[in-house]
Phi, psi and omega in degrees: 000087180282338184278127186244139180227136180250127174270128185282069178204155168250009182270110184299333180297316181293320177301311181299320181297311181294322178299316181298316184291318180291323176295318179296328179271005180056040177269112186279073180232139177273116186257123173242179179224188187289350177296340178280348183229071186297339181266009175293126180297153177301135182259119180281124179271088188261002183289157178262356176228164178300317182299314179300317183291322178298319181289321178303314183289314180296321179296316181298318183288320178298318181293320184286318186267339185073016182240155173304139182230142173243135175224151174229156168226134185211163180189178180261132179241104183269131182298317184289346177253023177058040177084002175273162005288342173056227182296347177268009188306317186286344181229030186297326181274000179102345176242122185299130172080008178275084188302317183296316183288322177296315181298314180296325178294316178297315179303317181295320180292334181256012188305323183261006184271123181291159189305323183290348180246019181259030176293152181198166169219147168269133178236145179218138168244133177242132181239139170245126178235129178263154177302336177293344184106348179293142183226143178220137180230135173235158182232154176219138177231147175221114179272155179181203178225162182257134180282176178263351179208150180294144177219129174099158183236000176277170175072196181202180179064231186267009181309321185290351179241011186245122175249112181298154176307128179084000182249161174255334184267150167287163179293344175276348177264350184273158172289155178303324181293314180295322178294319179304319187298327187243347189295153177301317181290320178300317181293315178297315181292321178297321178292332180277337185304315179294331175292314175303316181299316183295322186270329189235347192274001184281000000 
């Protein structure tokens, strides 16, 4: 596998997820992440949409590494919160990446919201940027409802309070394979996989 692709993350769960999807699609690409580039400067996610943030990250990583880069930006969009936390999902409580605090804040904000108004969706934009400057973006959405208390220990982020449409389990109660099949990130990455195969898989 001579073709190398860098995922713009230090989150091992995201790296594993993309590797699983590319392997399932038989895309012969070697996937690494930002742990291989400890001197990469922090990338400020200043976009107002998931697509803008995904492109900001992928462009920065492709420019720094000279390798094709994939980045995603995703979040929880709660109907009762007018689509928030949205792009602020990872830092909703004020500290970036504090999953527990973010989750508890959303639950607190929805404490008085009845079940019929607890609709939400996970949204994800995934971007592929090549050193040549070529760019491709795919999107994935997963609709569902929010629980009143966390359930399950798989997954990360808001998974313990999100029940997908037609499901009984939260995405944190599902197996990784089952979650991959329906997840917003899985859908965005799967849509990106044939583009990666066409551009890098030869």
